[in-house]
A tleap script that builds the chain and sets N, CA, C and O, in Angstrom:
source leaprc.protein.ff14SB
mol = sequence {
  NMET PRO ARG ALA MET THR LEU PHE LYS ASN
  MET GLY MET ASN PRO ILE ALA ALA PRO THR
  ASP PHE HIE GLY LYS ASN GLN ALA TRP PRO
  THR GLN PRO THR ILE GLY ALA PHE LYS LYS
  SER GLU ILE ALA ILE HIE GLU LEU LEU ASP
  ILE THR TRP HIE TYR LEU MET CHIE
}
set mol.1.N position { -3.806 -2.531 0.485 }
set mol.1.CA position { -4.889 -3.346 0.905 }
set mol.1.C position { -5.701 -2.709 2.020 }
set mol.1.O position { -6.930 -2.769 1.999 }
set mol.2.N position { -5.029 -2.094 3.002 }
set mol.2.CA position { -5.798 -1.475 4.092 }
set mol.2.C position { -6.726 -0.328 3.549 }
set mol.2.O position { -7.858 -0.173 4.009 }
set mol.3.N position { -6.238 0.430 2.609 }
set mol.3.CA position { -7.146 1.522 2.045 }
set mol.3.C position { -8.326 0.948 1.379 }
set mol.3.O position { -9.443 1.417 1.597 }
set mol.4.N position { -8.129 -0.098 0.533 }
set mol.4.CA position { -9.280 -0.657 -0.182 }
set mol.4.C position { -10.296 -1.344 0.786 }
set mol.4.O position { -11.509 -1.279 0.582 }
set mol.5.N position { -9.754 -2.002 1.840 }
set mol.5.CA position { -10.654 -2.661 2.806 }
set mol.5.C position { -11.520 -1.611 3.535 }
set mol.5.O position { -12.717 -1.810 3.740 }
set mol.6.N position { -10.858 -0.449 3.933 }
set mol.6.CA position { -11.554 0.639 4.596 }
set mol.6.C position { -12.624 1.238 3.756 }
set mol.6.O position { -13.736 1.476 4.227 }
set mol.7.N position { -12.283 1.505 2.425 }
set mol.7.CA position { -13.288 2.049 1.544 }
set mol.7.C position { -14.454 1.163 1.335 }
set mol.7.O position { -15.591 1.635 1.337 }
set mol.8.N position { -14.230 -0.097 1.156 }
set mol.8.CA position { -15.403 -1.044 0.952 }
set mol.8.C position { -16.228 -1.170 2.188 }
set mol.8.O position { -17.454 -1.216 2.087 }
set mol.9.N position { -15.616 -1.229 3.391 }
set mol.9.CA position { -16.361 -1.321 4.601 }
set mol.9.C position { -17.170 -0.038 4.828 }
set mol.9.O position { -18.315 -0.104 5.276 }
set mol.10.N position { -16.605 1.091 4.536 }
set mol.10.CA position { -17.378 2.356 4.678 }
set mol.10.C position { -18.565 2.378 3.703 }
set mol.10.O position { -19.492 3.160 3.915 }
set mol.11.N position { -18.576 1.554 2.644 }
set mol.11.CA position { -19.678 1.510 1.726 }
set mol.11.C position { -20.710 0.480 2.157 }
set mol.11.O position { -21.700 0.258 1.460 }
set mol.12.N position { -20.467 -0.188 3.373 }
set mol.12.CA position { -21.385 -1.184 3.826 }
set mol.12.C position { -21.165 -2.590 3.331 }
set mol.12.O position { -22.013 -3.465 3.508 }
set mol.13.N position { -20.003 -2.807 2.699 }
set mol.13.CA position { -19.732 -4.153 2.157 }
set mol.13.C position { -18.923 -4.933 3.212 }
set mol.13.O position { -18.487 -4.378 4.221 }
set mol.14.N position { -18.746 -6.189 2.955 }
set mol.14.CA position { -17.964 -7.054 3.824 }
set mol.14.C position { -16.869 -7.669 2.977 }
set mol.14.O position { -16.999 -8.820 2.560 }
set mol.15.N position { -15.785 -6.936 2.706 }
set mol.15.CA position { -14.741 -7.396 1.778 }
set mol.15.C position { -13.896 -8.508 2.364 }
set mol.15.O position { -13.785 -8.630 3.584 }
set mol.16.N position { -13.296 -9.324 1.499 }
set mol.16.CA position { -12.328 -10.404 1.902 }
set mol.16.C position { -11.035 -10.039 1.241 }
set mol.16.O position { -10.937 -9.956 0.016 }
set mol.17.N position { -10.035 -9.822 2.075 }
set mol.17.CA position { -8.748 -9.409 1.541 }
set mol.17.C position { -8.043 -10.510 0.682 }
set mol.17.O position { -7.892 -11.650 1.122 }
set mol.18.N position { -7.632 -10.139 -0.519 }
set mol.18.CA position { -6.923 -11.094 -1.429 }
set mol.18.C position { -5.835 -10.284 -2.065 }
set mol.18.O position { -5.977 -9.899 -3.226 }
set mol.19.N position { -4.750 -9.999 -1.372 }
set mol.19.CA position { -3.670 -9.141 -1.956 }
set mol.19.C position { -2.919 -9.879 -3.047 }
set mol.19.O position { -2.728 -11.094 -3.000 }
set mol.20.N position { -2.487 -9.070 -4.067 }
set mol.20.CA position { -1.735 -9.543 -5.173 }
set mol.20.C position { -0.596 -8.576 -5.471 }
set mol.20.O position { -0.409 -7.607 -4.736 }
set mol.21.N position { 0.133 -8.806 -6.482 }
set mol.21.CA position { 1.191 -7.843 -7.014 }
set mol.21.C position { 2.199 -7.575 -5.871 }
set mol.21.O position { 2.445 -6.410 -5.559 }
set mol.22.N position { 2.788 -8.609 -5.237 }
set mol.22.CA position { 3.775 -8.387 -4.223 }
set mol.22.C position { 5.023 -7.818 -4.850 }
set mol.22.O position { 5.358 -8.134 -5.992 }
set mol.23.N position { 5.710 -6.975 -4.101 }
set mol.23.CA position { 6.955 -6.338 -4.485 }
set mol.23.C position { 8.090 -6.589 -3.563 }
set mol.23.O position { 8.800 -5.652 -3.197 }
set mol.24.N position { 8.301 -7.831 -3.162 }
set mol.24.CA position { 9.344 -8.168 -2.221 }
set mol.24.C position { 10.098 -9.343 -2.540 }
set mol.24.O position { 9.611 -10.175 -3.306 }
set mol.25.N position { 11.310 -9.512 -2.002 }
set mol.25.CA position { 12.135 -10.653 -2.147 }
set mol.25.C position { 12.907 -10.877 -0.837 }
set mol.25.O position { 13.159 -9.944 -0.074 }
set mol.26.N position { 13.264 -12.113 -0.612 }
set mol.26.CA position { 14.039 -12.439 0.588 }
set mol.26.C position { 15.501 -12.294 0.195 }
set mol.26.O position { 16.086 -13.190 -0.415 }
set mol.27.N position { 16.102 -11.120 0.563 }
set mol.27.CA position { 17.493 -10.919 0.305 }
set mol.27.C position { 18.189 -10.111 1.359 }
set mol.27.O position { 17.506 -9.461 2.151 }
set mol.28.N position { 19.460 -10.103 1.427 }
set mol.28.CA position { 20.176 -9.319 2.407 }
set mol.28.C position { 20.010 -7.887 2.228 }
set mol.28.O position { 19.659 -7.446 1.134 }
set mol.29.N position { 20.241 -7.110 3.241 }
set mol.29.CA position { 20.145 -5.621 3.164 }
set mol.29.C position { 21.168 -5.158 2.188 }
set mol.29.O position { 22.346 -5.482 2.335 }
set mol.30.N position { 20.755 -4.386 1.162 }
set mol.30.CA position { 21.724 -3.897 0.245 }
set mol.30.C position { 22.652 -2.756 0.824 }
set mol.30.O position { 22.247 -2.058 1.753 }
set mol.31.N position { 23.765 -2.595 0.325 }
set mol.31.CA position { 24.627 -1.484 0.869 }
set mol.31.C position { 24.267 -0.166 0.218 }
set mol.31.O position { 24.547 0.888 0.789 }
set mol.32.N position { 23.648 -0.184 -0.968 }
set mol.32.CA position { 23.182 1.026 -1.572 }
set mol.32.C position { 21.750 0.835 -2.031 }
set mol.32.O position { 21.367 -0.273 -2.407 }
set mol.33.N position { 20.964 1.879 -2.009 }
set mol.33.CA position { 19.577 1.779 -2.493 }
set mol.33.C position { 19.569 1.322 -3.980 }
set mol.33.O position { 20.444 1.681 -4.768 }
set mol.34.N position { 18.583 0.550 -4.306 }
set mol.34.CA position { 18.389 0.125 -5.683 }
set mol.34.C position { 17.131 0.826 -6.269 }
set mol.34.O position { 16.315 1.417 -5.562 }
set mol.35.N position { 17.045 0.719 -7.533 }
set mol.35.CA position { 15.790 1.263 -8.198 }
set mol.35.C position { 14.557 0.612 -7.726 }
set mol.35.O position { 13.507 1.248 -7.635 }
set mol.36.N position { 14.655 -0.733 -7.398 }
set mol.36.CA position { 13.464 -1.399 -6.780 }
set mol.36.C position { 13.115 -0.875 -5.484 }
set mol.36.O position { 11.934 -0.842 -5.141 }
set mol.37.N position { 14.097 -0.436 -4.687 }
set mol.37.CA position { 13.815 0.139 -3.336 }
set mol.37.C position { 13.085 1.497 -3.544 }
set mol.37.O position { 12.148 1.835 -2.821 }
set mol.38.N position { 13.520 2.198 -4.486 }
set mol.38.CA position { 12.795 3.556 -4.765 }
set mol.38.C position { 11.376 3.327 -5.201 }
set mol.38.O position { 10.476 4.075 -4.819 }
set mol.39.N position { 11.161 2.292 -6.003 }
set mol.39.CA position { 9.792 1.960 -6.493 }
set mol.39.C position { 8.951 1.580 -5.298 }
set mol.39.O position { 7.809 2.029 -5.199 }
set mol.40.N position { 9.465 0.768 -4.378 }
set mol.40.CA position { 8.738 0.412 -3.197 }
set mol.40.C position { 8.379 1.575 -2.359 }
set mol.40.O position { 7.272 1.665 -1.828 }
set mol.41.N position { 9.313 2.472 -2.236 }
set mol.41.CA position { 9.016 3.734 -1.486 }
set mol.41.C position { 7.987 4.554 -2.128 }
set mol.41.O position { 7.153 5.127 -1.428 }
set mol.42.N position { 7.979 4.659 -3.436 }
set mol.42.CA position { 6.943 5.351 -4.207 }
set mol.42.C position { 5.553 4.771 -3.987 }
set mol.42.O position { 4.579 5.505 -3.821 }
set mol.43.N position { 5.472 3.411 -3.988 }
set mol.43.CA position { 4.199 2.795 -3.792 }
set mol.43.C position { 3.699 3.033 -2.340 }
set mol.43.O position { 2.523 3.320 -2.117 }
set mol.44.N position { 4.646 2.903 -1.344 }
set mol.44.CA position { 4.236 3.134 0.075 }
set mol.44.C position { 3.788 4.627 0.324 }
set mol.44.O position { 2.829 4.877 1.055 }
set mol.45.N position { 4.461 5.533 -0.260 }
set mol.45.CA position { 4.119 6.943 -0.064 }
set mol.45.C position { 2.783 7.193 -0.780 }
set mol.45.O position { 1.945 7.895 -0.214 }
set mol.46.N position { 2.535 6.669 -1.974 }
set mol.46.CA position { 1.248 6.833 -2.658 }
set mol.46.C position { 0.104 6.316 -1.781 }
set mol.46.O position { -0.916 6.991 -1.646 }
set mol.47.N position { 0.259 5.129 -1.183 }
set mol.47.CA position { -0.774 4.551 -0.366 }
set mol.47.C position { -1.018 5.416 0.878 }
set mol.47.O position { -2.170 5.645 1.249 }
set mol.48.N position { 0.033 5.891 1.514 }
set mol.48.CA position { -0.061 6.759 2.653 }
set mol.48.C position { -0.760 8.043 2.331 }
set mol.48.O position { -1.618 8.483 3.097 }
set mol.49.N position { -0.428 8.657 1.233 }
set mol.49.CA position { -1.174 9.866 0.827 }
set mol.49.C position { -2.647 9.641 0.530 }
set mol.49.O position { -3.502 10.460 0.867 }
set mol.50.N position { -2.935 8.460 -0.137 }
set mol.50.CA position { -4.320 8.147 -0.450 }
set mol.50.C position { -5.139 7.962 0.846 }
set mol.50.O position { -6.264 8.450 0.954 }
set mol.51.N position { -4.560 7.259 1.810 }
set mol.51.CA position { -5.205 6.979 3.125 }
set mol.51.C position { -5.476 8.336 3.784 }
set mol.51.O position { -6.565 8.567 4.309 }
set mol.52.N position { -4.512 9.205 3.756 }
set mol.52.CA position { -4.621 10.576 4.375 }
set mol.52.C position { -5.681 11.354 3.731 }
set mol.52.O position { -6.516 11.950 4.411 }
set mol.53.N position { -5.687 11.379 2.344 }
set mol.53.CA position { -6.675 12.112 1.652 }
set mol.53.C position { -8.099 11.579 1.925 }
set mol.53.O position { -9.015 12.369 2.152 }
set mol.54.N position { -8.284 10.292 1.906 }
set mol.54.CA position { -9.523 9.707 2.194 }
set mol.54.C position { -10.032 10.103 3.642 }
set mol.54.O position { -11.196 10.444 3.851 }
set mol.55.N position { -9.122 10.031 4.556 }
set mol.55.CA position { -9.447 10.376 5.944 }
set mol.55.C position { -9.913 11.891 6.033 }
set mol.55.O position { -10.898 12.210 6.698 }
set mol.56.N position { -9.188 12.759 5.361 }
set mol.56.CA position { -9.515 14.146 5.431 }
set mol.56.C position { -10.771 14.529 4.697 }
set mol.56.O position { -11.430 15.489 5.097 }
set mol.57.N position { -11.142 13.821 3.629 }
set mol.57.CA position { -12.245 14.133 2.825 }
set mol.57.C position { -13.519 13.530 3.333 }
set mol.57.O position { -14.603 13.935 2.913 }
set mol.58.N position { -13.423 12.566 4.230 }
set mol.58.CA position { -14.694 11.870 4.718 }
set mol.58.C position { -14.794 11.974 6.169 }
set mol.58.O position { -15.751 11.475 6.760 }
savepdb mol mol.pdb
quit
């Protein structure tokens, strides 16, 4: 969401955040990583790389 908000603001728009597609649950800390944990890491790394790329290119 932060990446999208920044992109729209840079285009002169006034966006309203409406996040969807949540990837979390209220559960105890697992003793071993799960496939879901790896997917969440993939999503977080993807967003971080996109934010970095946008910053470097603009």
